[in-house]
C-alpha positions as a LaTeX table, in Angstrom:
\begin{tabular}{lrrr}
\hline
Residue & $x$ (\AA) & $y$ (\AA) & $z$ (\AA) \\
\hline
Met1 & $-0.01$ & 0.04 & 0.00 \\
Ser2 & 1.44 & 3.37 & $-1.01$ \\
Ala3 & 1.45 & 6.68 & 0.79 \\
Ala4 & $-0.99$ & 7.88 & $-1.89$ \\
Ala5 & $-3.50$ & 5.17 & $-0.99$ \\
Trp6 & $-3.29$ & 5.53 & 2.80 \\
Pro7 & $-5.33$ & 8.79 & 3.26 \\
Gln8 & $-8.35$ & 7.47 & 1.33 \\
Ile9 & $-8.32$ & 4.10 & 3.16 \\
Ala10 & $-7.81$ & 5.81 & 6.55 \\
Glu11 & $-10.77$ & 8.09 & 5.89 \\
Arg12 & $-13.14$ & 5.35 & 4.79 \\
Gly13 & $-12.15$ & 3.14 & 7.75 \\
Ser14 & $-12.03$ & 5.81 & 10.46 \\
Leu15 & $-15.21$ & 7.79 & 9.72 \\
Trp16 & $-17.80$ & 5.47 & 11.34 \\
Gly17 & $-15.41$ & 4.67 & 14.23 \\
Leu18 & $-14.97$ & 8.37 & 15.00 \\
Arg19 & $-18.73$ & 9.05 & 14.86 \\
Val20 & $-19.56$ & 6.22 & 17.26 \\
Thr21 & $-16.66$ & 7.15 & 19.57 \\
Lys22 & $-17.75$ & 10.77 & 19.60 \\
Phe23 & $-21.28$ & 9.79 & 20.58 \\
Val24 & $-20.10$ & 7.41 & 23.37 \\
Tyr25 & $-17.55$ & 9.99 & 24.58 \\
Arg26 & $-20.16$ & 12.72 & 24.95 \\
Leu27 & $-22.71$ & 10.38 & 26.46 \\
Cys28 & $-20.57$ & 8.21 & 28.78 \\
Gly29 & $-17.15$ & 9.84 & 29.11 \\
Gln30 & $-13.60$ & 9.05 & 28.33 \\
Gln31 & $-13.17$ & 5.68 & 30.04 \\
Leu32 & $-16.02$ & 3.92 & 28.22 \\
Ala33 & $-14.95$ & 5.59 & 24.94 \\
Ala34 & $-11.47$ & 4.11 & 25.45 \\
Leu35 & $-12.96$ & 0.61 & 25.82 \\
Leu36 & $-14.87$ & 1.14 & 22.61 \\
Val37 & $-11.66$ & 2.28 & 20.87 \\
Ala38 & $-9.99$ & $-0.99$ & 21.94 \\
Gly39 & $-12.69$ & $-2.95$ & 20.09 \\
Ile40 & $-12.51$ & $-0.73$ & 17.03 \\
Ala41 & $-8.75$ & $-1.07$ & 16.95 \\
Leu42 & $-9.12$ & $-4.88$ & 17.05 \\
Tyr43 & $-11.52$ & $-4.77$ & 14.11 \\
Phe44 & $-9.13$ & $-2.75$ & 11.97 \\
Phe45 & $-6.23$ & $-4.88$ & 13.06 \\
Val46 & $-8.01$ & $-8.08$ & 11.92 \\
Thr47 & $-9.29$ & $-6.69$ & 8.62 \\
Asp48 & $-6.32$ & $-4.58$ & 7.50 \\
Arg49 & $-3.68$ & $-7.06$ & 6.32 \\
Arg50 & $-1.43$ & $-4.51$ & 4.55 \\
Gly51 & $-1.56$ & $-2.24$ & 7.59 \\
Arg52 & $-0.52$ & $-5.20$ & 9.82 \\
Asp53 & 2.33 & $-5.97$ & 7.46 \\
Ala54 & 3.44 & $-2.33$ & 7.55 \\
Ser55 & 3.26 & $-2.30$ & 11.32 \\
Arg56 & 5.41 & $-5.43$ & 11.63 \\
Thr57 & 7.93 & $-4.07$ & 9.10 \\
Tyr58 & 8.28 & $-0.84$ & 11.11 \\
Leu59 & 8.57 & $-2.70$ & 14.49 \\
Arg60 & 11.11 & $-5.13$ & 12.99 \\
Arg61 & 13.23 & $-2.28$ & 11.74 \\
Leu62 & 12.97 & $-0.49$ & 15.04 \\
Tyr63 & 13.97 & $-3.68$ & 16.98 \\
Glu64 & 16.98 & $-4.15$ & 14.71 \\
His65 & 18.24 & $-0.69$ & 15.64 \\
Pro66 & 21.14 & $-0.78$ & 18.13 \\
Glu67 & 18.77 & 0.68 & 20.77 \\
Gly68 & 15.72 & $-1.23$ & 19.56 \\
Ala69 & 15.93 & $-4.05$ & 22.11 \\
Arg70 & 15.77 & $-1.51$ & 24.91 \\
Ala71 & 12.81 & 0.27 & 23.29 \\
Leu72 & 10.67 & $-2.82$ & 22.65 \\
Ala73 & 12.15 & $-5.20$ & 25.28 \\
His74 & 11.56 & $-8.23$ & 23.02 \\
Ser75 & 11.35 & $-9.23$ & 19.36 \\
Pro76 & 8.09 & $-7.79$ & 18.00 \\
Thr77 & 5.08 & $-10.09$ & 17.92 \\
Ile78 & 1.63 & $-9.94$ & 16.42 \\
Leu79 & 0.41 & $-8.70$ & 19.78 \\
Asp80 & 2.73 & $-5.72$ & 19.53 \\
Ser81 & 1.20 & $-4.83$ & 16.17 \\
Tyr82 & $-2.29$ & $-4.82$ & 17.80 \\
Arg83 & $-0.94$ & $-2.62$ & 20.53 \\
His84 & 0.37 & $-0.37$ & 17.77 \\
Tyr85 & $-3.20$ & $-0.12$ & 16.35 \\
Leu86 & $-4.57$ & 0.47 & 19.83 \\
Gln87 & $-2.23$ & 3.41 & 20.40 \\
Phe88 & $-3.44$ & 4.85 & 17.07 \\
Gly89 & $-7.02$ & 4.55 & 18.30 \\
Leu90 & $-6.23$ & 6.19 & 21.65 \\
Ala91 & $-4.46$ & 9.05 & 19.87 \\
Ala92 & $-7.58$ & 9.48 & 17.74 \\
Leu93 & $-9.65$ & 9.60 & 20.90 \\
Asp94 & $-7.37$ & 12.32 & 22.28 \\
Arg95 & $-7.66$ & 14.19 & 18.96 \\
Leu96 & $-11.42$ & 14.14 & 19.53 \\
Arg97 & $-10.91$ & 15.46 & 23.06 \\
Phe98 & $-8.68$ & 18.30 & 21.84 \\
Ser99 & $-11.02$ & 19.20 & 19.01 \\
Leu100 & $-13.99$ & 19.44 & 21.47 \\
Gly101 & $-11.96$ & 21.69 & 23.69 \\
Asp102 & $-11.89$ & 19.13 & 26.49 \\
Lys103 & $-8.29$ & 19.77 & 27.65 \\
Ala104 & $-9.00$ & 20.14 & 31.37 \\
Gly105 & $-8.05$ & 16.51 & 32.10 \\
Ile106 & $-4.80$ & 16.55 & 30.12 \\
Asp107 & $-1.54$ & 17.87 & 31.61 \\
Leu108 & 1.30 & 19.05 & 29.37 \\
Val109 & 4.98 & 18.61 & 30.16 \\
Val110 & 6.88 & 20.76 & 27.61 \\
His111 & 10.62 & 20.37 & 26.92 \\
Gly112 & 12.31 & 23.22 & 25.16 \\
Glu113 & 9.48 & 25.71 & 25.47 \\
Asp114 & 11.99 & 28.55 & 25.83 \\
Ala115 & 12.92 & 28.18 & 22.13 \\
Leu116 & 9.37 & 29.04 & 21.22 \\
Ala117 & 9.12 & 31.75 & 23.94 \\
Arg118 & 12.12 & 33.58 & 22.57 \\
Leu119 & 10.52 & 33.90 & 19.14 \\
Val120 & 7.24 & 35.04 & 20.70 \\
Glu121 & 9.04 & 37.69 & 22.76 \\
Arg122 & 10.73 & 39.06 & 19.60 \\
Gly123 & 7.45 & 38.94 & 17.71 \\
Glu124 & 8.87 & 36.47 & 15.21 \\
Gly125 & 7.01 & 33.58 & 13.54 \\
Gly126 & 8.32 & 30.39 & 12.06 \\
Val127 & 7.54 & 26.93 & 10.72 \\
Leu128 & 6.52 & 24.20 & 13.15 \\
Val129 & 7.10 & 20.77 & 11.67 \\
Gly130 & 5.69 & 17.60 & 13.19 \\
Ala131 & 5.19 & 13.94 & 12.38 \\
His132 & 2.57 & 11.21 & 12.51 \\
Leu133 & 3.94 & 10.40 & 16.00 \\
Gly134 & 1.83 & 10.78 & 19.12 \\
Ser135 & $-0.63$ & 13.61 & 18.58 \\
Phe136 & 0.05 & 16.80 & 16.64 \\
Asp137 & $-3.33$ & 18.02 & 17.99 \\
Ala138 & $-1.61$ & 18.73 & 21.31 \\
Leu139 & $-0.49$ & 21.82 & 19.39 \\
Arg140 & $-3.88$ & 23.33 & 20.26 \\
Ala141 & $-3.09$ & 23.23 & 23.98 \\
Leu142 & 0.47 & 24.45 & 23.40 \\
Ala143 & $-0.75$ & 27.39 & 21.22 \\
Ala144 & $-3.12$ & 28.49 & 23.94 \\
Arg145 & $-0.37$ & 28.13 & 26.59 \\
Ala146 & 2.19 & 30.09 & 24.52 \\
Gly147 & $-0.29$ & 32.71 & 23.33 \\
Val148 & 0.51 & 32.23 & 19.66 \\
Val149 & $-1.55$ & 31.82 & 16.45 \\
Val150 & $-0.84$ & 28.66 & 14.46 \\
Asn151 & $-1.88$ & 28.05 & 10.84 \\
Ile152 & $-1.97$ & 24.27 & 10.24 \\
Val153 & $-1.19$ & 23.52 & 6.56 \\
Met154 & $-2.96$ & 20.43 & 5.44 \\
Ser155 & $-4.81$ & 18.80 & 2.58 \\
Thr156 & $-8.46$ & 18.21 & 3.45 \\
Arg157 & $-9.16$ & 16.43 & 0.14 \\
His158 & $-9.01$ & 12.97 & 1.73 \\
Ala159 & $-10.10$ & 14.00 & 5.26 \\
Ala160 & $-13.01$ & 16.39 & 4.78 \\
Arg161 & $-15.53$ & 13.99 & 6.33 \\
Ile162 & $-13.27$ & 13.19 & 9.26 \\
Ala163 & $-12.68$ & 16.90 & 9.78 \\
Ser164 & $-16.47$ & 17.39 & 9.92 \\
Val165 & $-16.70$ & 14.89 & 12.85 \\
Leu166 & $-13.86$ & 16.59 & 14.67 \\
Thr167 & $-15.43$ & 20.06 & 14.71 \\
Gly168 & $-16.87$ & 21.42 & 17.89 \\
Val169 & $-14.61$ & 24.11 & 19.33 \\
Asp170 & $-13.95$ & 27.65 & 18.20 \\
Asp171 & $-10.19$ & 27.90 & 18.66 \\
Ala172 & $-9.08$ & 31.28 & 17.35 \\
Arg173 & $-5.45$ & 30.46 & 17.90 \\
Val174 & $-5.44$ & 27.44 & 15.60 \\
Arg175 & $-6.55$ & 27.85 & 12.00 \\
Val176 & $-6.52$ & 25.31 & 9.16 \\
Phe177 & $-4.89$ & 26.48 & 5.94 \\
Asp178 & $-6.27$ & 24.15 & 3.25 \\
Ile179 & $-3.46$ & 23.78 & 0.73 \\
Asp180 & $-5.87$ & 22.21 & $-1.79$ \\
Phe181 & $-7.59$ & 25.55 & $-2.36$ \\
Ala182 & $-4.73$ & 27.92 & $-1.64$ \\
Gly183 & $-3.50$ & 28.26 & $-5.23$ \\
Pro184 & $-0.24$ & 29.96 & $-6.30$ \\
Gln185 & $-0.69$ & 32.76 & $-3.73$ \\
Ala186 & $-0.24$ & 30.29 & $-0.81$ \\
Val187 & 3.39 & 31.24 & $-0.20$ \\
Phe188 & 2.52 & 34.94 & $-0.04$ \\
Glu189 & $-0.28$ & 34.28 & 2.47 \\
Leu190 & 1.97 & 32.15 & 4.62 \\
Arg191 & 4.76 & 34.66 & 4.45 \\
Ala192 & 2.32 & 37.34 & 5.65 \\
Ser193 & 1.30 & 35.07 & 8.56 \\
Val194 & 4.91 & 34.56 & 9.64 \\
Ala195 & 5.58 & 38.33 & 9.27 \\
Arg196 & 2.72 & 38.94 & 11.73 \\
Gly197 & 4.49 & 36.72 & 14.25 \\
Glu198 & 2.30 & 33.71 & 13.62 \\
Phe199 & 3.43 & 30.11 & 13.04 \\
Val200 & 2.85 & 27.74 & 10.19 \\
Ala201 & 2.56 & 24.06 & 11.13 \\
Leu202 & 2.68 & 20.92 & 8.96 \\
Leu203 & 3.72 & 17.29 & 9.06 \\
Ala204 & 6.90 & 16.11 & 7.34 \\
Asp205 & 7.02 & 12.33 & 7.44 \\
Arg206 & 4.70 & 11.34 & 4.61 \\
Val207 & 5.00 & 12.03 & 0.90 \\
Met208 & 1.46 & 12.92 & $-0.09$ \\
Pro209 & $-0.24$ & 12.25 & $-3.48$ \\
Gly210 & $-0.19$ & 15.05 & $-6.05$ \\
Val211 & 3.12 & 16.49 & $-4.77$ \\
His212 & 5.36 & 16.95 & $-7.76$ \\
Ala213 & 8.59 & 17.90 & $-6.03$ \\
Arg214 & 10.72 & 14.77 & $-5.69$ \\
Pro215 & 11.15 & 13.59 & $-2.10$ \\
Val216 & 14.36 & 13.90 & $-0.14$ \\
Arg217 & 15.87 & 10.61 & 1.02 \\
Ala218 & 17.42 & 10.33 & 4.42 \\
Arg219 & 18.52 & 7.50 & 6.67 \\
Phe220 & 15.75 & 6.37 & 9.05 \\
Leu221 & 15.86 & 3.20 & 11.14 \\
Gly222 & 18.81 & 1.72 & 9.27 \\
Thr223 & 17.60 & 2.39 & 5.70 \\
Val224 & 17.11 & 5.38 & 3.45 \\
Ala225 & 13.48 & 6.48 & 3.27 \\
Pro226 & 11.54 & 9.20 & 1.38 \\
Phe227 & 10.60 & 12.43 & 3.13 \\
Pro228 & 8.58 & 15.25 & 1.59 \\
Arg229 & 10.58 & 18.24 & 0.33 \\
Gly230 & 7.75 & 20.72 & 0.67 \\
Pro231 & 7.82 & 21.59 & 4.44 \\
Phe232 & 11.56 & 22.22 & 4.37 \\
Met233 & 11.38 & 24.15 & 1.08 \\
Leu234 & 8.70 & 26.35 & 2.66 \\
Ala235 & 10.92 & 27.25 & 5.61 \\
Ala236 & 13.89 & 27.91 & 3.27 \\
Thr237 & 11.69 & 30.11 & 1.06 \\
Leu238 & 10.26 & 32.08 & 3.97 \\
Gln239 & 13.81 & 32.24 & 5.50 \\
Cys240 & 12.36 & 31.73 & 8.97 \\
Pro241 & 13.24 & 29.43 & 11.87 \\
Met242 & 12.03 & 25.85 & 11.75 \\
Ile243 & 11.08 & 24.03 & 14.95 \\
Leu244 & 10.32 & 20.35 & 15.38 \\
Leu245 & 7.26 & 19.73 & 17.52 \\
Ile246 & 6.51 & 16.23 & 18.85 \\
Gly247 & 3.62 & 15.45 & 21.25 \\
Ile248 & 4.00 & 12.00 & 22.89 \\
Arg249 & 1.14 & 10.43 & 24.79 \\
Arg250 & 2.38 & 9.19 & 28.17 \\
Ser251 & $-1.06$ & 8.39 & 29.62 \\
Arg252 & $-4.66$ & 9.46 & 29.16 \\
Cys253 & $-3.91$ & 12.42 & 31.36 \\
Leu254 & $-0.40$ & 13.38 & 30.28 \\
Tyr255 & 1.29 & 14.56 & 27.07 \\
Glu256 & 4.99 & 15.25 & 26.80 \\
Ile257 & 5.78 & 17.83 & 24.15 \\
His258 & 9.23 & 18.33 & 22.69 \\
Val259 & 10.06 & 21.66 & 21.09 \\
Glu260 & 13.41 & 21.37 & 19.22 \\
Pro261 & 14.85 & 24.08 & 16.91 \\
Leu262 & 16.05 & 22.89 & 13.49 \\
Gly263 & 17.57 & 26.26 & 12.52 \\
Ala264 & 16.96 & 28.53 & 9.56 \\
Val265 & 18.54 & 28.83 & 6.12 \\
Glu266 & 21.47 & 31.27 & 6.06 \\
Asp267 & 22.51 & 31.06 & 2.41 \\
Ser268 & 19.51 & 32.18 & 0.37 \\
Ser269 & 21.01 & 31.12 & $-2.99$ \\
Arg270 & 19.50 & 28.16 & $-4.77$ \\
Ala271 & 22.49 & 25.93 & $-3.96$ \\
Gly272 & 22.42 & 27.15 & $-0.33$ \\
Arg273 & 18.75 & 26.40 & 0.09 \\
Gln274 & 19.14 & 22.90 & $-1.42$ \\
Ala275 & 22.04 & 22.12 & 0.84 \\
Trp276 & 20.12 & 23.34 & 3.87 \\
Ile277 & 17.06 & 21.27 & 2.92 \\
Ala278 & 19.15 & 18.09 & 2.57 \\
Ala279 & 20.91 & 18.62 & 5.89 \\
Thr280 & 17.68 & 19.55 & 7.76 \\
Val281 & 15.77 & 16.60 & 6.39 \\
Ala282 & 18.58 & 14.31 & 7.62 \\
Glu283 & 18.49 & 15.94 & 11.07 \\
Tyr284 & 14.67 & 15.70 & 11.13 \\
Ala285 & 14.86 & 11.97 & 10.27 \\
Ser286 & 17.45 & 11.46 & 12.96 \\
Arg287 & 15.32 & 13.12 & 15.59 \\
Leu288 & 12.21 & 11.30 & 14.46 \\
Glu289 & 14.08 & 8.02 & 14.83 \\
Arg290 & 15.08 & 9.01 & 18.40 \\
His291 & 11.44 & 9.80 & 19.31 \\
Cys292 & 10.23 & 6.53 & 17.75 \\
Leu293 & 12.68 & 4.66 & 19.96 \\
Asp294 & 11.28 & 6.60 & 22.94 \\
Ala295 & 7.65 & 5.89 & 22.02 \\
Pro296 & 7.87 & 2.88 & 19.64 \\
Leu297 & 4.11 & 2.24 & 19.34 \\
Gln298 & 3.12 & 5.83 & 18.55 \\
Trp299 & 4.42 & 6.31 & 15.00 \\
Phe300 & 1.31 & 5.94 & 12.78 \\
Asn301 & 2.32 & 5.40 & 9.16 \\
Phe302 & 0.50 & 2.16 & 8.41 \\
Tyr303 & 1.73 & 1.73 & 4.80 \\
Asp304 & 4.89 & 0.66 & 2.99 \\
Phe305 & 6.97 & 3.60 & 4.13 \\
Trp306 & 10.22 & 2.26 & 2.74 \\
Asp307 & 8.79 & 1.13 & $-0.65$ \\
Glu308 & 9.78 & $-2.47$ & 0.05 \\
Arg309 & 7.04 & $-3.80$ & $-2.19$ \\
Lys310 & 8.29 & $-1.70$ & $-5.04$ \\
Thr311 & 11.96 & $-2.56$ & $-4.68$ \\
Gly312 & 11.48 & $-6.12$ & $-3.45$ \\
Arg313 & 14.32 & $-5.63$ & $-1.04$ \\
Arg314 & 15.64 & $-3.46$ & 1.72 \\
Val315 & 17.72 & $-0.53$ & 0.49 \\
Ala316 & 20.99 & 0.03 & 2.20 \\
Ala317 & 21.83 & 3.63 & 3.12 \\
\hline
\end{tabular}
């Protein structure tokens, strides 16, 4: 299963589960909703063979890492793949909680918040880049805490119906910038946002369909893997700081957020931008790998991330 196919499949499979979970959550609360999520996760685990294969490939690669045995404690089993699906479901439940504005029962422990605070104090904006690790929706709570405005750049083409289920709170500090309808003026609008001291946020660990710029390959869990060029090209074009933001779920009541500067392009020439993009993608992949080892069951790319089906073999870096 390719990265292009994953959004459509995820939407078709997740829509009814989200609707039922939202109903149970509002009627019965978080604990019963979590029990329901466990059953829904089991259903998807049983019926999604390619997703299971992708999960086991990822867990195998992670276990083969020099620090993998410490992260997983044992060679990955089919039960670990189910636990991987379950963590995905619990993250989706938390996404629902954040979207409904129910953040009272969730504590945040933020590492590196001073890097964001310094930019805010100077009235500077930047690019926040995340991953399909933990919950990027914890950004809502962090934005309110830091007093900043965040424009989340995303494609709603394959998630419009899911987005409709996740509405419910008027959060003026977090806005969705739909890249599907932005047109050629998108960069100018985002540049204006950053100039106002706002932040632009997007994910950088999945090459999405319809993106014509060739991906950047970087070493990730022992093998080169494709990463999208767009988020890094945006930061280089805007010539603003880029910050990695990772929100890891430690429990139903606690999120640990890591705020890690990735720097800014210094040489604005074409060659300078391309060199910065290559180096920053490599650094991003290295840090993503470190966070995956810290929270091995919270990276949610359930497709053939390394293109093994296409190549028929593992590609050495």
